[in-house]
PLY file of the C-alpha trace (Angstrom):
ply
format ascii 1.0
element vertex 568
property float x
property float y
property float z
element edge 567
property int vertex1
property int vertex2
end_header
94.31 115.22 129.73
91.43 115.15 132.19
91.91 113.36 135.48
88.96 112.06 137.47
87.57 114.60 139.93
85.12 113.94 142.72
81.55 114.89 141.82
79.96 118.10 143.04
76.38 117.45 144.07
73.63 120.03 144.16
73.36 121.60 147.59
76.56 119.98 148.85
78.15 122.02 151.66
81.84 122.07 150.77
84.06 124.83 152.14
87.15 123.88 150.14
87.70 121.73 147.07
90.97 120.45 145.70
91.42 120.71 141.93
92.19 117.30 140.47
94.24 118.91 137.71
96.53 121.50 139.32
96.10 120.54 143.00
95.01 124.02 144.09
92.55 124.32 146.97
89.59 126.49 146.03
87.04 128.01 148.39
83.64 126.48 147.62
81.79 129.75 147.12
84.49 131.01 144.76
84.22 127.78 142.79
80.44 128.26 142.59
80.83 131.81 141.33
83.23 130.51 138.67
80.70 127.93 137.39
82.62 125.04 138.98
85.73 125.84 136.93
89.12 126.04 138.65
90.19 129.71 138.60
93.87 128.67 138.60
94.03 126.20 135.68
90.51 126.33 134.12
89.88 122.66 134.93
86.15 121.92 134.53
84.76 120.00 137.51
81.94 117.58 136.82
78.54 118.99 137.69
75.10 117.35 138.05
72.21 117.98 135.63
70.33 120.51 137.75
73.44 122.67 138.18
74.14 122.38 134.44
70.63 123.49 133.54
70.76 126.37 136.02
73.90 127.63 134.27
72.35 127.49 130.79
68.64 128.22 131.14
66.81 131.49 131.67
66.03 131.83 135.36
62.94 129.84 136.34
62.31 128.60 132.79
63.13 124.90 133.26
60.14 122.58 133.52
61.10 118.95 134.12
59.26 116.13 132.44
57.59 113.78 134.93
59.51 110.60 135.88
57.33 108.15 133.96
59.94 105.45 133.59
61.53 103.34 136.33
64.49 100.99 135.67
63.85 97.27 135.98
66.09 94.26 136.48
64.99 92.33 133.42
68.05 90.07 133.32
68.49 89.24 136.98
71.98 90.69 136.61
74.41 90.32 139.49
78.09 91.08 139.90
79.50 92.02 143.30
75.95 93.07 144.25
72.53 92.67 142.62
71.50 95.26 140.03
68.43 96.33 142.08
70.74 97.20 144.98
72.93 99.32 142.70
69.84 101.12 141.45
68.60 101.85 144.98
72.02 103.19 145.96
72.15 105.48 142.93
68.59 106.67 143.45
69.26 107.50 147.10
72.48 109.32 146.20
71.05 111.44 143.34
67.36 111.75 144.20
66.28 110.69 140.71
64.96 107.50 139.14
67.78 107.09 136.63
70.75 108.81 134.99
68.86 111.48 133.04
66.96 114.71 133.58
64.81 116.06 130.75
62.37 118.90 130.24
61.68 122.22 128.53
63.58 125.45 129.09
64.46 128.70 127.37
67.77 130.39 126.59
67.59 134.13 125.90
63.87 133.65 125.48
64.12 130.85 122.91
62.31 127.65 123.84
63.93 124.23 123.49
63.81 120.69 124.85
66.78 119.42 126.87
68.00 116.05 128.16
71.03 115.85 130.47
72.83 112.71 131.61
73.96 112.38 135.24
77.37 110.74 135.61
76.88 110.27 139.35
74.08 107.77 138.61
75.93 104.59 137.66
78.39 106.49 135.50
75.64 108.06 133.40
75.21 104.70 131.68
72.39 104.32 129.15
69.83 101.69 129.97
66.22 101.47 128.87
65.11 104.45 130.98
67.82 106.77 129.66
67.17 105.63 126.09
63.42 106.07 126.40
63.78 109.49 128.06
66.09 110.77 125.32
63.71 109.37 122.70
60.75 110.99 124.49
62.59 114.31 124.54
63.13 114.02 120.78
59.46 113.15 120.25
58.44 116.21 122.25
60.78 118.42 120.22
59.28 116.98 117.04
55.67 117.47 118.17
56.27 121.04 119.37
58.70 122.03 116.56
61.45 122.92 119.05
65.25 122.49 119.00
66.71 119.66 121.09
69.77 120.03 123.33
71.47 116.81 124.46
74.13 117.04 127.19
76.12 113.86 127.69
78.30 112.55 130.52
78.41 108.78 130.34
80.56 105.68 130.40
78.34 104.14 127.69
75.62 101.52 127.50
74.56 99.93 130.80
76.00 96.43 131.11
73.42 95.39 133.71
70.68 95.62 131.07
72.52 93.62 128.44
71.37 93.71 124.83
68.37 95.84 125.82
70.76 98.68 126.59
72.42 98.11 123.20
69.05 98.62 121.52
68.84 102.13 123.01
71.58 103.20 120.61
69.22 102.43 117.72
66.18 103.90 119.46
67.80 107.25 120.21
69.48 107.45 116.79
66.25 106.90 114.90
64.60 109.80 116.74
67.54 112.07 115.96
66.98 111.00 112.33
63.32 112.00 112.61
64.33 115.47 113.82
66.81 115.73 110.92
64.09 114.90 108.42
61.82 117.48 110.06
64.62 120.10 109.81
64.66 120.70 113.55
68.04 121.54 115.13
69.80 119.09 117.42
72.73 120.42 119.44
75.11 118.19 121.41
77.16 119.36 124.37
79.50 116.55 125.40
81.18 116.71 128.80
83.63 114.60 130.75
83.43 111.70 130.06
81.36 110.65 127.03
82.10 107.12 125.82
80.78 103.89 124.38
77.17 103.45 123.35
76.32 107.07 124.12
79.16 108.57 122.04
78.38 106.06 119.25
74.75 107.14 119.09
72.94 110.34 120.03
75.91 112.21 121.55
77.65 112.64 118.17
74.66 112.97 115.84
73.72 116.61 116.39
73.74 119.23 113.69
76.26 121.03 115.88
78.50 119.11 118.31
80.18 121.04 121.13
82.38 119.84 123.98
83.77 121.17 127.26
87.52 121.79 127.52
89.53 118.79 128.64
86.62 116.36 128.43
87.42 112.78 127.47
85.35 111.67 124.49
85.53 108.50 122.45
84.20 105.04 121.74
86.46 102.78 123.80
87.86 104.25 127.02
91.63 104.56 127.52
91.76 101.63 129.95
89.81 99.40 127.55
92.18 100.32 124.71
95.29 99.60 126.78
93.98 96.27 128.04
92.65 95.17 124.65
95.42 96.04 122.20
98.28 96.78 124.66
98.98 100.11 123.00
100.28 103.21 124.77
98.20 106.29 124.13
99.64 109.70 123.18
99.26 112.72 125.41
95.90 114.41 124.98
94.39 111.36 123.28
90.55 111.45 123.24
90.41 114.91 124.78
87.90 117.41 123.41
90.80 119.28 121.86
92.01 116.08 120.20
88.56 115.52 118.68
88.40 119.09 117.39
91.78 118.68 115.69
90.60 115.41 114.13
87.37 116.86 112.75
84.88 115.11 115.05
83.33 118.14 116.78
82.54 121.74 115.88
83.99 123.59 118.86
85.44 123.33 122.36
83.45 125.81 124.45
84.43 126.84 128.00
81.62 126.72 130.52
81.54 130.49 130.89
80.73 130.83 127.17
78.28 127.95 126.73
75.07 129.85 127.42
75.98 132.63 125.01
77.16 130.15 122.34
73.93 128.20 122.67
71.87 131.40 122.39
73.73 132.42 119.22
73.20 129.01 117.61
69.50 129.01 118.48
69.13 132.50 117.00
70.97 131.57 113.79
68.98 128.35 113.41
65.70 130.04 114.27
63.33 131.90 111.94
64.99 134.46 109.67
63.69 137.91 108.84
65.08 138.45 105.34
65.86 142.15 105.64
69.04 142.29 103.62
71.29 145.35 103.68
70.87 147.84 100.86
72.70 146.87 97.67
73.84 149.73 95.46
73.65 149.40 91.68
77.32 150.22 91.15
78.44 147.36 93.44
77.94 144.82 90.63
79.10 145.66 87.12
77.36 143.84 84.30
79.82 145.00 81.67
83.58 144.50 81.17
85.84 146.93 83.03
88.47 149.06 81.37
91.80 147.23 81.11
94.47 149.02 83.14
96.97 146.22 83.59
98.17 143.13 81.75
96.72 139.70 82.41
99.92 138.67 84.17
99.74 141.77 86.39
96.15 140.90 87.25
97.18 137.37 88.22
99.96 138.77 90.42
97.49 141.14 92.09
95.00 138.31 92.67
97.77 136.39 94.45
98.95 139.31 96.61
99.10 137.93 100.16
97.82 141.22 101.56
94.44 140.81 99.82
91.60 140.34 102.34
91.07 136.74 103.42
87.74 134.97 103.74
87.72 135.38 107.52
88.30 139.11 107.08
85.41 139.36 104.63
83.27 137.43 107.10
84.14 139.88 109.86
83.24 142.90 107.71
80.22 141.54 105.81
78.18 139.61 108.39
76.53 140.67 111.64
77.38 137.46 113.49
79.39 134.34 112.70
79.73 131.00 114.50
82.45 128.86 112.96
81.77 125.14 112.55
84.59 122.65 112.20
85.51 119.19 111.03
84.56 116.65 108.40
83.43 114.08 111.04
85.89 111.57 109.64
89.52 112.64 109.75
90.35 116.27 110.44
89.58 119.96 110.38
91.19 121.72 107.44
92.21 125.33 108.08
92.37 125.96 104.32
88.58 125.91 104.14
86.46 127.70 106.74
82.73 127.72 107.25
79.90 128.28 109.65
76.64 130.03 110.39
76.27 133.77 109.94
73.68 136.54 109.95
73.36 138.71 106.85
70.98 141.47 107.76
68.06 139.53 109.22
68.80 136.42 107.15
70.71 133.44 108.52
73.14 131.96 105.99
75.84 129.32 105.73
79.21 130.79 104.77
82.05 128.82 103.15
85.41 129.96 101.90
89.02 129.20 101.10
91.31 130.71 103.72
94.86 131.98 103.19
96.91 134.38 105.32
99.13 137.43 105.30
102.42 136.00 106.57
104.36 132.77 106.42
102.92 131.35 109.65
99.34 131.96 108.54
99.98 130.64 105.06
101.58 127.46 106.38
98.73 126.95 108.86
96.18 127.30 106.06
98.27 125.27 103.58
98.41 128.34 101.31
94.67 128.12 100.75
94.85 124.64 99.19
92.29 122.37 100.89
92.75 118.69 101.54
89.78 116.32 101.16
88.85 117.08 104.79
88.23 120.71 103.85
85.92 119.79 101.00
84.12 117.22 103.13
83.60 119.88 105.79
82.15 122.10 103.07
79.96 119.23 101.90
78.65 118.73 105.44
77.79 122.43 105.69
76.12 122.46 102.27
73.81 119.68 103.44
73.32 121.54 106.72
72.23 124.62 104.73
69.80 122.60 102.64
68.28 120.96 105.72
67.54 124.27 107.42
66.69 126.27 104.30
69.67 128.62 104.63
71.27 130.39 101.62
74.92 129.55 100.93
77.50 132.30 100.37
80.92 131.09 99.23
84.23 132.96 98.95
86.67 131.49 96.43
90.40 132.14 96.76
92.62 129.14 96.11
95.49 128.17 93.79
93.70 124.82 93.65
93.08 121.73 95.73
96.17 120.35 97.48
97.86 117.76 95.20
99.74 115.83 97.90
100.07 112.07 98.38
97.88 112.05 101.49
95.18 114.05 99.72
95.09 111.48 96.93
95.02 108.60 99.41
92.04 110.15 101.20
90.04 110.80 98.05
90.63 114.36 96.84
88.77 113.85 93.57
85.79 112.24 95.28
85.55 115.05 97.82
85.59 117.75 95.12
83.15 115.85 92.92
80.69 115.43 95.80
80.80 119.18 96.52
80.10 120.02 92.87
77.23 117.52 92.78
75.75 118.73 96.08
75.81 122.39 95.06
74.00 121.50 91.84
71.07 120.06 93.79
70.75 122.41 96.79
67.23 123.79 97.15
68.51 127.04 98.63
70.11 130.09 96.97
73.86 129.85 96.34
76.03 132.89 95.60
79.79 132.57 95.07
82.36 135.36 94.96
85.85 134.89 93.49
87.93 137.20 95.67
91.45 136.25 94.56
92.60 133.10 92.84
90.05 130.78 91.29
92.14 127.73 90.63
90.60 124.81 88.77
88.31 122.19 90.38
89.42 123.26 93.82
87.67 126.57 93.15
84.67 125.11 91.33
83.95 122.96 94.41
82.57 126.19 95.93
81.57 127.79 92.64
78.50 125.95 91.34
76.03 128.71 92.13
72.90 130.56 91.07
75.08 133.65 90.65
78.87 133.97 90.47
80.54 137.31 91.18
84.22 138.12 90.76
86.33 140.94 92.11
87.84 143.19 89.46
91.40 141.93 90.00
90.62 138.26 90.65
90.86 135.43 88.13
89.18 132.07 87.50
90.79 129.37 85.37
90.90 125.70 84.47
94.61 125.65 85.35
97.25 128.05 86.61
99.15 129.98 83.94
102.36 128.26 85.08
100.76 124.83 84.81
99.38 125.60 81.38
102.76 126.86 80.19
104.56 123.80 81.56
102.19 121.40 79.79
102.15 123.23 76.47
105.70 124.58 76.26
107.63 122.35 78.63
108.51 125.27 80.90
106.77 127.78 83.15
108.60 130.67 81.45
105.65 131.35 79.15
103.12 131.81 81.98
102.25 135.32 80.81
101.46 134.07 77.31
99.40 131.22 78.80
97.49 133.65 81.04
96.51 135.72 78.01
95.38 132.62 76.11
93.29 131.30 79.02
91.10 134.44 79.07
90.92 134.19 82.85
90.34 137.82 83.90
87.05 139.21 85.20
86.11 140.98 81.96
86.85 137.95 79.80
84.90 135.67 82.14
81.93 138.04 82.05
81.94 137.96 78.23
82.00 134.16 78.37
79.09 134.09 80.80
81.14 132.20 83.40
80.53 135.00 85.92
77.46 137.21 86.28
78.99 140.40 87.58
82.21 142.18 88.46
82.70 143.73 91.90
84.83 146.90 91.62
88.02 147.27 93.64
89.98 150.34 94.72
92.38 151.48 91.94
95.43 149.77 93.47
93.64 146.60 94.56
91.45 145.25 97.37
94.34 145.04 99.83
94.82 148.83 99.80
91.35 149.39 101.30
90.04 146.07 102.66
87.15 147.56 104.63
85.92 149.56 101.64
86.23 146.50 99.40
84.33 144.35 101.89
81.48 146.87 102.04
81.27 146.78 98.25
81.19 142.97 98.39
78.45 143.18 101.03
76.39 145.46 98.81
76.96 143.19 95.81
75.89 140.13 97.79
72.72 141.85 99.00
71.78 142.93 95.48
72.47 139.45 94.09
70.88 137.39 96.86
67.65 139.37 97.26
65.83 138.15 94.11
66.96 134.55 94.71
65.16 134.44 98.06
61.83 134.68 96.24
62.43 131.50 94.21
61.32 128.03 95.24
63.76 125.15 95.64
62.58 123.63 92.37
63.06 126.91 90.52
66.57 127.33 91.90
67.67 123.81 90.95
66.13 124.09 87.49
67.74 127.48 86.80
71.09 126.26 88.08
70.98 123.27 85.75
70.10 125.44 82.79
72.91 127.81 83.70
75.55 125.09 83.40
73.86 123.29 80.50
74.46 126.33 78.31
78.25 126.04 78.46
79.24 124.29 75.25
75.71 124.19 73.80
75.92 126.19 70.53
72.24 127.09 70.78
72.64 128.58 74.24
76.25 129.79 74.37
77.28 133.03 72.67
80.31 132.77 70.40
82.93 135.45 70.99
85.33 136.76 68.36
88.48 137.22 70.43
89.99 139.71 68.00
87.06 142.15 68.23
85.33 140.76 71.33
82.08 140.88 69.35
79.43 138.28 70.07
77.59 136.60 67.23
0 1
1 2
2 3
3 4
4 5
5 6
6 7
7 8
8 9
9 10
10 11
11 12
12 13
13 14
14 15
15 16
16 17
17 18
18 19
19 20
20 21
21 22
22 23
23 24
24 25
25 26
26 27
27 28
28 29
29 30
30 31
31 32
32 33
33 34
34 35
35 36
36 37
37 38
38 39
39 40
40 41
41 42
42 43
43 44
44 45
45 46
46 47
47 48
48 49
49 50
50 51
51 52
52 53
53 54
54 55
55 56
56 57
57 58
58 59
59 60
60 61
61 62
62 63
63 64
64 65
65 66
66 67
67 68
68 69
69 70
70 71
71 72
72 73
73 74
74 75
75 76
76 77
77 78
78 79
79 80
80 81
81 82
82 83
83 84
84 85
85 86
86 87
87 88
88 89
89 90
90 91
91 92
92 93
93 94
94 95
95 96
96 97
97 98
98 99
99 100
100 101
101 102
102 103
103 104
104 105
105 106
106 107
107 108
108 109
109 110
110 111
111 112
112 113
113 114
114 115
115 116
116 117
117 118
118 119
119 120
120 121
121 122
122 123
123 124
124 125
125 126
126 127
127 128
128 129
129 130
130 131
131 132
132 133
133 134
134 135
135 136
136 137
137 138
138 139
139 140
140 141
141 142
142 143
143 144
144 145
145 146
146 147
147 148
148 149
149 150
150 151
151 152
152 153
153 154
154 155
155 156
156 157
157 158
158 159
159 160
160 161
161 162
162 163
163 164
164 165
165 166
166 167
167 168
168 169
169 170
170 171
171 172
172 173
173 174
174 175
175 176
176 177
177 178
178 179
179 180
180 181
181 182
182 183
183 184
184 185
185 186
186 187
187 188
188 189
189 190
190 191
191 192
192 193
193 194
194 195
195 196
196 197
197 198
198 199
199 200
200 201
201 202
202 203
203 204
204 205
205 206
206 207
207 208
208 209
209 210
210 211
211 212
212 213
213 214
214 215
215 216
216 217
217 218
218 219
219 220
220 221
221 222
222 223
223 224
224 225
225 226
226 227
227 228
228 229
229 230
230 231
231 232
232 233
233 234
234 235
235 236
236 237
237 238
238 239
239 240
240 241
241 242
242 243
243 244
244 245
245 246
246 247
247 248
248 249
249 250
250 251
251 252
252 253
253 254
254 255
255 256
256 257
257 258
258 259
259 260
260 261
261 262
262 263
263 264
264 265
265 266
266 267
267 268
268 269
269 270
270 271
271 272
272 273
273 274
274 275
275 276
276 277
277 278
278 279
279 280
280 281
281 282
282 283
283 284
284 285
285 286
286 287
287 288
288 289
289 290
290 291
291 292
292 293
293 294
294 295
295 296
296 297
297 298
298 299
299 300
300 301
301 302
302 303
303 304
304 305
305 306
306 307
307 308
308 309
309 310
310 311
311 312
312 313
313 314
314 315
315 316
316 317
317 318
318 319
319 320
320 321
321 322
322 323
323 324
324 325
325 326
326 327
327 328
328 329
329 330
330 331
331 332
332 333
333 334
334 335
335 336
336 337
337 338
338 339
339 340
340 341
341 342
342 343
343 344
344 345
345 346
346 347
347 348
348 349
349 350
350 351
351 352
352 353
353 354
354 355
355 356
356 357
357 358
358 359
359 360
360 361
361 362
362 363
363 364
364 365
365 366
366 367
367 368
368 369
369 370
370 371
371 372
372 373
373 374
374 375
375 376
376 377
377 378
378 379
379 380
380 381
381 382
382 383
383 384
384 385
385 386
386 387
387 388
388 389
389 390
390 391
391 392
392 393
393 394
394 395
395 396
396 397
397 398
398 399
399 400
400 401
401 402
402 403
403 404
404 405
405 406
406 407
407 408
408 409
409 410
410 411
411 412
412 413
413 414
414 415
415 416
416 417
417 418
418 419
419 420
420 421
421 422
422 423
423 424
424 425
425 426
426 427
427 428
428 429
429 430
430 431
431 432
432 433
433 434
434 435
435 436
436 437
437 438
438 439
439 440
440 441
441 442
442 443
443 444
444 445
445 446
446 447
447 448
448 449
449 450
450 451
451 452
452 453
453 454
454 455
455 456
456 457
457 458
458 459
459 460
460 461
461 462
462 463
463 464
464 465
465 466
466 467
467 468
468 469
469 470
470 471
471 472
472 473
473 474
474 475
475 476
476 477
477 478
478 479
479 480
480 481
481 482
482 483
483 484
484 485
485 486
486 487
487 488
488 489
489 490
490 491
491 492
492 493
493 494
494 495
495 496
496 497
497 498
498 499
499 500
500 501
501 502
502 503
503 504
504 505
505 506
506 507
507 508
508 509
509 510
510 511
511 512
512 513
513 514
514 515
515 516
516 517
517 518
518 519
519 520
520 521
521 522
522 523
523 524
524 525
525 526
526 527
527 528
528 529
529 530
530 531
531 532
532 533
533 534
534 535
535 536
536 537
537 538
538 539
539 540
540 541
541 542
542 543
543 544
544 545
545 546
546 547
547 548
548 549
549 550
550 551
551 552
552 553
553 554
554 555
555 556
556 557
557 558
558 559
559 560
560 561
561 562
562 563
563 564
564 565
565 566
566 567
């Protein structure tokens, strides 16, 4: 957990600094070269706004907004000293009017608006000047159609300004809402510490929320919690790593990687050039494939733990990928992964069930069975895709949603239902690929799409063969018979119209040549996605509704004679 270091001020002549975490003494120039990060233990020292901006911005690109706002003592507040005296002390110490620095800058040539809080100015507390400056930064971003970067370091709302400081939470939040409605990116970078009225407003409302390692982040500070409810806090409580584990932020990013991470996010959220990779005609089969194995053998092959995982497909198929994490409510589920990626020149949102190749990986990913947190993460990213006009590509490979007690307590059905509903109304193209198991509603939560592809040896079913056998025959021993009856293989699903194309696999399965299989999937995705990019949001939603309306409608659904496989 972070301990409180002394501040490092711009231009301060310090020969040696002692690390507040490991106790090592570090030569000042070495610390500067290492971005104010301890080279022994990687402890991140607090840094002022101008140093922060210098580390992130292109050289010479930062242009500060003028200091138009000066703090005022509207309440006549006094504790051990009058509020005006505290302000004068902070202004003399920092050289700025209040606890914020805002302006324009560029990162890798991409323009954005930035506002940075200064913890050395009265603990970075948010009074009327900070609130108005953050709101003004958002208004500028809105007027100039630029992304907004908000970097927080604050103890919370400023007590010396009373309820007026409380109102800044609403003011800043409403301008973040305006940027959301305008589909302009907001990125948060939260540093040590970020608490109270700042964390409960603009610091946690970005489209992407990042944090520095070891930073303390939360609503009530540890001391307030201990004194209020007399409860001892666990190790690591409220650290950035704790928040990542509990689904509240997207990533913990070391200082040395922040500029590059920011540049990647700005590129992925910037204008796309839809130059998709070439898609070969034989990458998507529109006819049933020759049967070379039994249905039960196909199911076994679909479940083979050596089949490529979603993260492996992502690595092979996309040019860049930035993983995003958390449902913003409870946790980050490793069984469902997602993030931003580049597909040719087109930015996309990628979602997928994640398994593993050995026991440790399978346990970590819960065998590919998401909890509600996984589906709520997917739901968040679906809405993210819709907001920024990004196509969604989903990889399906799950036995089904996790059926545990905790999953039921936290609303598994609601989470799946919301995903299905949201996919049905997205105004962006959606393409899903069944790469292994397509188990029930847990699969359909990523499967409501404009086009559904399936790998040759994958399957998609309302229930597992074992589950079907148990319900119908009282035992799982008839799973093979149930698998045949369910018509769950790629060819059968194509005849039913449930899938739109079959992606060929190597003769012995995808796991025998994962790179080759992934390139075929890439080609199939390009061929499938390309025509969808030309459709409007209304056309996509209307076609998607008609697609699912036809299932069960005798006027729209072909009837298949299962003895001859003839349609009539």
